[in-house]
C-alpha positions in Angstrom: 212.3 127.8 234.3 210.9 124.2 234.5 207.5 123.5 233.2 204.7 122.8 235.7 203.6 119.2 236.1 201.0 118.1 233.6 197.6 117.9 235.2 195.0 115.2 234.7 192.9 117.5 232.7 195.9 118.4 230.5 196.7 114.8 229.9 193.1 114.3 228.7 193.6 117.3 226.4 196.9 115.9 225.1 195.1 112.6 224.2 192.4 114.6 222.4 195.0 116.7 220.5 196.9 113.5 219.6 193.7 112.0 218.2 193.1 115.2 216.2 196.7 115.2 214.8 196.4 111.5 213.9 193.1 112.1 212.1 194.6 115.0 210.1 197.7 113.1 209.1 195.7 109.9 208.3 193.3 112.0 206.2 196.1 113.4 204.1 197.5 109.9 203.6 194.1 108.6 202.5 193.8 111.4 200.0 197.0 110.1 198.4 195.5 106.6 198.3 192.4 108.0 196.8 194.4 109.0 193.7 195.1 105.4 193.0 191.4 104.6 193.3 190.7 107.3 190.7 193.4 105.9 188.4 191.9 102.4 188.8 188.4 103.8 188.0 189.8 105.4 184.8 191.4 102.1 183.8 194.9 103.6 184.2 196.0 100.9 186.6 194.8 97.3 187.3 192.9 96.2 190.3 196.0 94.3 191.3 198.1 97.5 191.3 195.3 99.2 193.3 195.4 96.2 195.7 199.2 96.6 196.1 198.7 100.4 196.9 196.2 99.5 199.6 198.6 96.9 201.0 201.5 99.4 201.0 199.2 102.0 202.7 198.1 99.6 205.4 201.5 98.2 206.2 203.2 101.6 205.7 201.9 105.0 206.6 198.7 103.7 208.3 200.8 101.6 210.8 203.3 104.3 211.2 200.7 106.9 212.2 198.9 104.4 214.4 202.2 103.8 216.3 203.1 107.5 216.3 199.9 108.6 217.9 199.7 106.1 220.7 197.7 107.9 223.4 200.3 106.9 226.0 202.9 109.1 224.2 200.7 112.1 223.7 203.0 114.3 225.8 205.7 113.8 223.1 203.6 113.4 220.0 201.6 116.6 220.4 204.7 118.8 220.6 206.0 117.0 217.5 202.7 117.6 215.7 202.9 121.3 216.6 206.4 121.4 215.3 205.4 119.8 212.0 202.4 122.1 211.6 199.8 119.4 211.9 198.5 121.2 215.0 198.6 125.0 215.5 199.6 126.5 218.8 196.4 128.5 218.9 194.5 125.2 219.1 196.2 124.4 222.4 195.2 125.7 225.8 197.6 128.4 226.9 198.7 126.7 230.1 199.2 123.4 228.4 201.2 125.2 225.6 203.5 126.7 228.3 204.1 123.3 229.7 205.0 122.0 226.2 207.2 124.9 225.1 210.6 123.1 225.6 209.3 119.9 223.9 208.0 121.9 221.0 211.3 123.6 220.5 213.1 120.3 220.8 210.9 118.9 218.1 211.4 121.9 215.8 215.2 121.6 216.3 215.0 117.9 215.4 213.1 118.7 212.2 215.8 121.1 211.1 218.6 118.5 211.5 
């Protein structure tokens, strides 16, 4: 059975969910960067090494997540976030979840490849 068309309200909800997933993944990445700040404070690494970590963070995962969670792609990024476990299905409105079922399964299949 084909999914019903996504409504205007559901598109807005998709953008909200994409923002939430982006925030969660970015927070996890920042926690990793925070470890380098702790190492710097303890004198375990130099300020230059810390600066390099910040540079790699900015040009790496930060940019990747920014691109991944482009609000225009929320219809694809939200199902992928659900498949990865960043978002839980119980956080998604039931009618929207039904519309995304095939895309969620596709994303889960891709993760297993």
